[in-house]
VOGU-3710 file (C-alpha; in Angstrom, 3 decimals, decimal comma):
1> mardrfhqsv> -84,449/-56,821/-88,977  -83,182/-60,405/-89,110  -81,170/-61,644/-86,155  -77,610/-62,714/-86,598  -77,026/-66,463/-86,572  -75,105/-66,244/-83,283  -77,473/-63,814/-81,532  -78,590/-66,273/-78,827  -75,038/-67,497/-78,197  -73,793/-63,959/-77,543
11> rkalekegwi> -76,812/-63,163/-75,394  -76,184/-66,264/-73,243  -72,464/-65,468/-73,031  -73,233/-61,984/-71,707  -75,705/-63,384/-69,197  -73,061/-65,873/-67,991  -70,824/-62,879/-67,247  -73,514/-61,231/-65,135  -75,011/-58,847/-67,694  -78,752/-58,264/-67,562
21> itndpfdfrv> -80,235/-58,041/-71,051  -82,527/-55,019/-70,976  -83,315/-54,745/-74,684  -83,480/-57,414/-77,367  -83,280/-55,611/-79,713  -82,239/-52,155/-78,482  -84,507/-49,846/-80,525  -84,436/-46,076/-80,500  -85,136/-43,118/-82,751  -82,940/-40,055/-83,057
31> ggidfeidlg> -82,680/-37,316/-85,670  -85,480/-38,843/-87,741  -83,693/-42,207/-88,023  -84,757/-45,523/-86,471  -81,937/-47,585/-85,001  -81,964/-51,270/-84,036  -78,876/-52,553/-82,266  -78,932/-56,270/-81,441  -78,736/-56,067/-77,639  -78,811/-53,610/-74,776
41> aekvigaekd> -77,455/-54,756/-71,405  -76,618/-53,457/-67,953  -74,407/-54,621/-65,121  -74,702/-53,207/-61,613  -71,300/-52,859/-60,017  -71,244/-53,219/-56,226  -73,412/-50,632/-54,529  -73,439/-48,424/-57,612  -77,059/-47,643/-58,441  -76,455/-46,915/-62,101
51> ghkiaveiks> -74,160/-49,614/-63,429  -72,464/-49,985/-66,773  -74,672/-49,914/-69,851  -73,686/-51,402/-73,168  -75,147/-51,927/-76,618  -73,905/-54,870/-78,673  -74,031/-55,291/-82,432  -73,456/-58,964/-83,222  -71,750/-60,079/-86,424  -71,046/-63,597/-87,658
61> fledspvsaf> -68,848/-62,854/-90,698  -70,270/-65,894/-92,491  -70,539/-64,035/-95,807  -68,396/-65,024/-98,796  -66,375/-61,826/-98,490  -65,050/-60,879/-95,049  -64,025/-57,522/-96,525  -67,624/-56,690/-97,485  -68,859/-57,894/-94,094  -66,222/-55,708/-92,408
71> hkaigqydny> -67,252/-52,637/-94,418  -70,891/-53,172/-93,467  -70,071/-53,814/-89,807  -67,885/-50,713/-89,482  -70,476/-48,563/-91,240  -73,166/-49,770/-88,851  -70,848/-49,281/-85,885  -70,144/-45,668/-86,898  -73,838/-44,863/-87,343  -74,869/-46,601/-84,126
81> llglelyqpd> -72,099/-44,836/-82,221  -73,335/-41,433/-83,362  -76,944/-42,365/-82,635  -76,045/-43,485/-79,124  -74,053/-40,316/-78,479  -77,237/-38,361/-79,146  -79,708/-40,748/-77,486  -77,866/-42,345/-74,545  -74,295/-41,064/-74,295  -73,578/-43,169/-71,192
91> rilylavpvs> -74,110/-46,433/-73,111  -70,952/-48,022/-74,588  -71,179/-49,668/-78,006  -69,430/-52,966/-78,770  -69,076/-54,945/-81,970  -69,274/-58,692/-81,227  -67,260/-60,941/-83,556  -66,472/-64,671/-83,536  -63,081/-65,735/-82,218  -62,319/-67,489/-85,528
101> ifntffqrpf> -62,647/-64,264/-87,552  -60,856/-62,260/-84,854  -57,868/-64,634/-84,942  -57,625/-64,514/-88,735  -59,171/-61,631/-90,658  -59,022/-59,157/-87,757  -55,255/-59,708/-87,461  -54,571/-58,289/-90,917  -52,630/-55,013/-90,690  -55,271/-52,915/-92,477
111> vklalerksv> -58,104/-54,245/-90,324  -56,118/-53,686/-87,122  -55,320/-50,125/-88,211  -58,953/-49,386/-89,118  -60,193/-50,692/-85,757  -57,561/-48,701/-83,897  -58,219/-45,449/-85,779  -61,954/-45,749/-85,230  -61,519/-46,871/-81,592  -63,863/-49,807/-82,159
121> klivyqanqe> -64,669/-51,705/-78,985  -64,912/-55,463/-79,520  -66,402/-58,484/-77,834  -64,760/-61,647/-79,121  -67,044/-64,636/-78,639  -67,021/-68,414/-79,033  -70,512/-69,237/-80,315  -70,619/-72,982/-79,728  -69,471/-72,632/-76,101  -71,570/-69,481/-75,523
131> iivqwih> -68,666/-67,636/-73,916  -66,900/-64,339/-74,307  -63,234/-64,914/-75,017  -62,065/-61,311/-74,839  -63,226/-57,734/-74,324  -61,233/-55,153/-76,281  -61,751/-51,542/-75,242
//
C-alpha cells in the first residue's frame, strides 16, 4: 500500500513526543482479512512494564473532494477498529489529520457529529513542523 504524503512527518512528530515506533506499517491478519495500518507505536509510562499502545492511520486530505476523503477515512477507521478489537484489543486506534483540514472541514457540523457518534480518536498534526498539535480522545 502506498504511504501517505505526510507519513514521515507524523512518524517524527510521534517520536518527538516519546513514542517508540514498533511497526511501520502495522500489519496483521484477522478473520481472513489482511490489515495494514500506517503506524504502530508504544510509550512506556513510568515503571509500567506494558505501556500505552496505539495504531495510527495517517490521512492528508489532499484529494479534490474532502467529503470523499472523509468517507474513505471513516470507512477505514471503522474496519481497522474492528480488526484491532479482535487482534489486539489493548491497542488504541487514532486517525491522524492535518491541522489545516481539522480547522476547516472537520469543524463542519455534520463532520463533527459523525466523529462524535463514531467516537473517532484524532491526532491533529502540523506536517511541515513535524509536530502534533492536538490529541482528541
